[in-house]
N, C-alpha and C positions, 0 to 999 in steps of 0.2 A: 140253758146250756143243752146241747144236743148229747143223747145218751148215745155210751161208745157202744159200739157193736162189732160182730165178728165180720171180717171181709170176705166174703164168701167168693169172688171173683178172683182174689189174689190167691186163694187156696186152691182153686180150680186151674189155676196158671200154674201154682207151685207143684201139685200132685201130677199133673202132666209131664214136667220138668224130671221129678222122680221117676215116672214110669221111663222116660228117656236114658235116664241114668241108669237104671236096672237093666237097659239094653231091649226094653219092649217097644213095641209100635203104639203108640196112645191112638193111632187113624183105625186100627185093625177093628173087626166086626165087634168081638167081646170087650174090648176095651173103650171104644168111641165115647161112650157117656160116662165112662167111671170116674174122670175126675170131678165132672160134674156132681155124680150121686156123692162122692166122697166128701164134697165140699158142703153140700146141703146135709150131710151126717156130721161132721163136724160142729156145722152151725147148732145141730140141735144136740149133740152130746156134750158140747161146752157151752150150753146157753146159761149157766151159773156164774159164767166169768163176770157179767157185769150186773147181777144181780146181788142184793143185800138181804141175807137172810133175816135180819132185822127188821126189815121191812113188814116181813110176813108176821113175825112174832108179834109187833106192835098192835097188831088185832089181838087185843087182850082185854081182860074185864077184873074189875074190883070184885074181892070176895073176902067178906069180914073174916073169917074164921075158917081156915081148912089147914089143918096139922098133919094130914097125910100125904104119904107117898105118892106121885102121878109116874106112873111107868108106861111108854109105848114101847113095846119088843116087837123085834124081827122086823124091822124096817127094812125091807131090800132096797139095795142101792148098787150102782154100777159108777166105776171112775176109772181113770185114766192114769198110770203111774207116769208122773213126770220125768224120770229118768231114761225109760224104754220106749214112752208111750205105746203101751200094749195096754189091757184093760185091768182092772182088778175090781173084784166084785164081792159081796158079802150082804152082812144084815148089821144094821145099828140098834143099840138099845139106849134108851134115854130113861132117865129116873130124875125127877126134880121134886125136892120139897118146897112148896111154893111158899112166898111171903104173903103177900095180899094182892097178888096178880096171877091170874091164870091166864092159859091160852087154849084155844081150840085143839084137840087131840093131832087131828090132819095139820096143823100149823107146824107141829116137832116133826112129822114127816116130810112135810114141804121144806123144813128147813134142812134135814139130810140131803134131799134132791138137789137143792140150790148149790150145797158147800160140794157134793160129790160130783157136779158138772161143771169140772174144770179141771185141768192137768193138776195132779195130787199127789200128796205123801198120805198114807195112812193116819199116821200120827197126827199129821195137820187138820184131815179130817173131824179127829176126837176133839181137838184142842178148839177149832172153830164153832163146832156147835155148842160145846160148853160155854165159848165166850158170847155169842150169838144170843142164848137162852140166860145167860146171867146179865148181860146189858139189858136186853129187853124185859124182863120178867122181876129182876133183882130177887131172886129164891133164896131161901135159906141153905139151899145145897144142890149141886146137881152132880149127876154120874152118868159119863157116858161112856159105854162097850161098844167098839167096832170090832168083828169079826171077819175077815176076808180073806179069798184064795188071789193069789197074784200071779197073772199069766207071765210076768217076767220070772218066776219062779217055776211054774210048769212047763211052759211051751219052750223055753230056751233057758241057756245058763245050766243049773243043777239039776233041772227035768225032774220035780218032785209034784206031780198031780196029788190035789188032797189036802196038801199042807196049808193050815190055816195061820195068819197071823191075827193077835188078839193086841188090841191098844185100848186102854181106859184112862180116862181123866175124872178126877175127883175135886171136886169145889167145895167151899164153904164147909158146913157140917160134914159132908162125905170124906174131907180131907183131914179133918179137926177130930173127928170122933170114932174111935175103931168100932164100938159097937154099932152105930148107925151105917158105917159102911159094910159090915158084915150082914145086917138088916138088909140092906140094899142089895147086895152080892148074893144071899140067899134068895131074894125075890125073884132076880135075875137068874138065877141057877148057874150061878159061877163059882 
């Protein structure tokens, strides 16, 4: 079966039409190649649309006993708000208490990147990261914190630059055990 991918040519045509609808001349010197550049940019920034983060996390290994929390903090990400199609960006923090499977630390960062590279909601990013880790690794617990600044709040609408949105997802032991949740929050400094 052929893997689905972004139609760069269709985006180029559509963006040329957007320029025309704005009253611009897409053939003028400064805009002549803009539709092509925008189409290539969209292919890059939405590259996660047809990737499954579970494939990345499938690269894991058995570890007989690992009873301690694994944390990767301050993972930068860039995404696009699906409501206004403007960027939001920030940091993801992931903690998990392994069962018998561990994955490479870079795989957690790659999971964030794949999930962020699609039209998104911040709340969904948090959920999808936790889902992917749970499905691929079957940990005893997962805790995900996303903090981001949304350009739909800073450059338009309410215009409040610097405001941050924080979302969390707690699964397994972190959803069930208050003390375990407090420990992971302390380690994440929240």
